[in-house]
C-alpha positions in Angstrom: -17.9 59.3 -93.3 -19.7 62.4 -92.2 -22.9 63.6 -93.9 -20.8 66.4 -95.6 -18.3 63.9 -96.8 -21.0 61.6 -98.1 -22.6 64.5 -100.0 -19.3 65.3 -101.6 -18.8 61.7 -102.6 -22.2 61.5 -104.2 -21.6 64.7 -106.1 -18.4 63.3 -107.5 -20.2 60.1 -108.5 -22.9 62.2 -110.3 -20.2 64.1 -112.3 -19.2 60.8 -113.8 -22.4 60.6 -115.8 -23.8 62.7 -118.6 -27.3 64.1 -118.4 -28.4 61.6 -121.0 -27.0 58.7 -118.9 -28.7 60.0 -115.8 -32.0 60.2 -117.7 -31.5 56.7 -119.0 -30.7 55.4 -115.5 -33.9 57.1 -114.3 -36.2 55.1 -116.6 -36.1 51.7 -114.8 -36.5 53.4 -111.4 -39.5 55.4 -112.5 -41.0 52.4 -114.3 -40.8 50.4 -111.0 -42.3 53.4 -109.1 -45.2 53.7 -111.6 -46.3 50.1 -111.2 -45.9 50.1 -107.4 -49.1 49.2 -105.6 -48.9 52.3 -103.4 -48.8 54.5 -106.5 -51.5 52.6 -108.2 -53.8 52.9 -105.2 -53.0 56.5 -104.3 -55.4 59.3 -105.0 -53.0 62.1 -103.9 -49.3 61.8 -104.3 -46.6 64.2 -103.2 -43.8 64.0 -105.7 -40.9 66.3 -106.6 -40.0 67.9 -109.9 -36.4 66.7 -110.3 -33.2 68.7 -110.7 -30.9 67.6 -113.4 -28.8 65.4 -111.1 -31.8 63.6 -109.5 -33.9 60.7 -110.7 -35.9 62.3 -113.5 -39.6 62.6 -112.5 -40.8 65.1 -115.1 -42.7 62.6 -117.3 -43.9 60.7 -114.2 -45.7 63.7 -112.6 -47.4 64.4 -115.9 -48.4 60.7 -116.3 -49.8 60.6 -112.8 -51.9 63.7 -113.5 -53.1 62.1 -116.8 -54.2 59.1 -114.7 -56.4 61.3 -112.7 -54.3 61.4 -109.6 -53.8 64.6 -107.6 -50.1 65.5 -107.6 -48.7 68.0 -105.2 -45.2 69.3 -105.4 -43.0 71.2 -102.9 -42.2 74.9 -103.3 -39.5 76.5 -101.3 -40.8 79.6 -99.5 -37.8 80.6 -97.4 -34.4 79.6 -96.1 -35.9 76.8 -94.0 -39.5 76.4 -95.2 -41.4 74.8 -98.1 -45.1 74.3 -98.8 -47.0 72.1 -101.2 -48.9 73.2 -104.2 -51.1 71.3 -106.7 -49.6 70.4 -110.1 -51.8 70.0 -113.1 -49.2 70.3 -115.9 -46.0 72.1 -117.0 -47.9 75.4 -117.2 -48.0 75.4 -113.4 -44.3 75.6 -113.1 -41.9 78.5 -112.7 -38.3 78.9 -111.5 -38.1 79.2 -107.7 -35.4 79.1 -105.0 -32.2 77.4 -106.1 -33.4 77.5 -109.8 -35.8 74.6 -109.1 -38.9 74.4 -111.2 -41.7 74.8 -108.7 -45.5 74.9 -108.9 -47.3 78.2 -108.7 -50.8 78.7 -107.2 -52.4 78.4 -103.9 -50.9 76.2 -101.2 -52.1 72.6 -100.6 -52.7 72.1 -96.9 -54.9 69.0 -96.7 -52.0 66.8 -95.7 -54.3 64.1 -94.4 -55.4 63.5 -98.0 -51.8 62.6 -99.1 -51.6 58.8 -99.7 -47.9 58.6 -100.6 -44.8 60.8 -100.6 -42.0 60.2 -103.1 -38.8 61.7 -101.8 -35.5 62.6 -103.4 -32.1 62.3 -101.6 -28.4 62.5 -102.0 -28.3 58.9 -100.7 -30.2 56.3 -98.9 -29.1 53.3 -96.8 -30.4 49.8 -96.5 -32.5 50.7 -93.4 -34.3 53.6 -95.1 -32.2 56.4 -93.7 -32.0 59.4 -96.1 -29.2 61.8 -96.8 -30.6 65.1 -98.0 -28.9 68.1 -99.5 -28.3 69.5 -96.0 -31.0 72.2 -95.6 -33.5 70.0 -93.8 -36.6 71.0 -95.9 -37.9 67.5 -96.3 -37.1 66.4 -92.8 -39.0 69.3 -91.3 -42.0 68.6 -93.6 -42.0 64.8 -93.1 -41.9 65.2 -89.4 -45.4 66.9 -89.7 -46.8 63.9 -91.6 -45.2 60.8 -89.9 -48.0 58.4 -90.8 -47.8 58.9 -94.6 -46.0 56.2 -96.5 -42.6 57.5 -97.9 -40.7 56.0 -100.8 -37.2 57.3 -101.5 -35.9 57.1 -105.0 -32.3 57.2 -106.1 -29.7 56.0 -108.6 -27.9 52.7 -107.7 -24.7 54.6 -106.8 -26.6 56.5 -104.2 -27.4 53.4 -102.2 -25.1 53.2 -99.2 -24.5 50.7 -96.4 -25.0 53.3 -93.7 -25.8 57.0 -93.3 -25.1 58.9 -90.1 -28.4 60.1 -88.5 -29.6 62.4 -85.8 -33.0 63.0 -84.1 -34.2 65.2 -87.0 -33.8 62.7 -89.8 -36.9 61.0 -91.1 -36.6 57.4 -92.3 -38.2 56.2 -95.5 -40.6 53.2 -95.5 -39.0 52.0 -98.7 -36.3 52.9 -101.2 -36.3 52.2 -104.9 
């Protein structure tokens, strides 16, 4: 299957579940993430504030902040660009590009201080390859920080035996 066909397949799979079911399916994934040694030891974590059809990270980002961790979230700034901004709580969010809740405030640029990046995806394979939504935002950003540990998170139906890749695709170190 091509990347486009795989994205269509995953979208069809997602439509089989209600929002409540997706939120319930998110809980064990987030529980596993929250006890992960990389999360426990991290001081600064790049997360994402989930869309309705992604593993729900809303409570997790708030819990990480409550634990005293610095959480940075991406904000789309253009057709091909995103930047990071600090997140301290729901008051920091507003609707951005593609109706995604994004942090407001000044950009976070101390990339070397990020200990861990938690990455969404349309799918992941057993080798850590990621299928994104097709715009390349994460691949462009992750190419700038290759040494930072990357954990992809997804629903079980998003795990695939293989994903076609090209030279711009960035592999995950681990997938939950």
